C-alpha positions, 0 to 999 in steps of 0.5 A: 499499500503506497501512502499519499500524503496531502497538505491543505492550508485553506479553502483556496487549495482544498477545493482544488485538491478535492478531486485528487483526494477523492480519486486517491481514496478510490484507487486500489493500492493507494492510501490517503493521509491528510495534513491539515494546517493554516486557515483551516484551523482558525475560527477567524477564517471559518474553522474550515477543518469542519468542512473537511471532516463533513466531506468524510476525510480522516485527518492524519495530523493538524499543524497549528501555525498560530496565525495571530498576526498579519504583519511581516514578522508574524507571517515569517514566524508562522512559516517557521512554525510550519517547518517545525510542525511538519518536521515533527509530524514527519518524524512520527509518520512519513508518507511515501509521496507528499502532494502539495499545491500552489504557492502559499507559505504553508505548502512551502513549509511542508515541502521544506520539512520533507527535504531531510526525510527524503520524502518525494514531493509532487507539486500541482500548479507549479510554473505559473507567474503572479508577479504582485505576490510573494507567492511567486517566489514561494511557488518557484521555491517549491518547484525546486524542492519537488520531484514531480510536477503537474503543470496546469498549462503548457506555458507553465510546464515550459517555465518548470523546464527552464528552471532546470527540471528534468523533462520526465518529471513534468506533466501537463495535467490541467487545473484539478479544480475544473474536474469538479465542474463535470460532476458537482451538482450546483445549487439553484438560484433559489437555494442560493438566495435562501442559503445566503439571504441574497436577492439574485434578481438584480444580478450580483458582483462576487468579490474577493480581495486578497492582500498584494503581499509585495505591496502590503504598505498600500493595502489600505489605499488599494481596498479603499479604492475598490470599495469606492468603485463598488459603492459607486456601481450601485450593484449588490455585492457578495464578499468572500474573506481575504487570505491570511497574508500580510495586512489581510486583517486591514482588508477584512475590517474595511469590508466589514465596515462596508457591509455594515453600512449597506445591509440590504445590498452587501454581505460577507461570507467567510467561507462559501464552500466549493459547491456554493462558490461554483454555484454563485459563479454560474449566476453572478453578473461578474467577479471583481477582485484579485483571486486566481479563481477569476482566471482559472475557474471563471472562464468555464462559466463564461463569467466576466472578471474584473481583475484588479491590480498586480496580484495575478500579473503574468498568469495565463488568462482567457478573454473573460478577464478585464485587467484594471489598475487600482484607482477607483475610476479604472475599477468602475470602468471595468465593472461597467464593461463587465456588466455590458451585454455586449461584453458578456455576449463575446464570452459565448464558447469561452475556452478555458486555458487550464484544461478540460477537467481531467487533471485528477486522473492524470495526477493520481495515475502518476502518483501510483505508477512512478517508481519510488527509487533513487532516480526520483529522489536524486534530482539532476539540474538540466542546463539550457545547453544540455539536450532536452528529452521530449516532455511525454509527447507534449510540445512546450512553449519556448 
């Protein structure tokens, strides 16, 4: 029995990992061990560990990061505590393979702690670019700590190869979050209205604003400009909560003030859950903010997205995305364009560049079949001057 350890730190990765976790549990010869950490364990962020338990998963271990401060020193301390916590946990029980996703510091802590134990790491969503966040550096650091790479796009796979990774380690899988769109039953507009007290007859702006960690000194101004634009738009708004990143509490406080002043047209839901979130993406008039879901999942719904600022700068996007700066007038112009019937009409048949919803099949097959030998653990840096093998038949952009 091969044990697959998976790390989840919050709603941002859990919804993406869920199809993989389900398939691991259904696959003969594989056993799932789930490490839960970060925002999942914090009441401030909805204590979403309960959602994991409700989904029927056994939690192998909980790694408390004590997310008490959103200042730079607090985030750095949580990163260090994560490495210590995972190290102690791996000392008690180590998986045969460790699965991490994306670019958050919880994932980096787990991958770093795995290194001395010689635990091979499989990384999903590597090779992407988000130039406005420290996540960009963390993502590429996780790539160098990892032994298998499941890239969402050919462009991302190309970046992984250019970082010196051996081509046989790299697969283009697509984004696993899209797998759920093929099977997850969505809530009806009536069910959504009853569950969250929404008036969906007017349309709805689904808004997520995360901290831009490389510009955290500007957080107060950035969220202020966004809220001014939303107020001036006159549209009803549903906010999801920001991540536990530098200055995230500033954003949370300003959103709560906005909602209190507009109880009839604005609401904040700390954690919607994957089913409700996708259901709202289907019925929303537009998305606004800086979440990766606007670029990765929203194209599958033909949903207009007003992407604000630099947080997602460099990430592959479809034609549903309207990029704007931080000033109120730019955001407002983007919202008005997104809500125009003409723009929505152009998104009929929108092609999602992040795949066709079969990522978990590709990923779990590789996790089961890859030999756990010295070749996997002992990484070789491939210089640009060295001959490149074919990347499993995939033509990678150069």
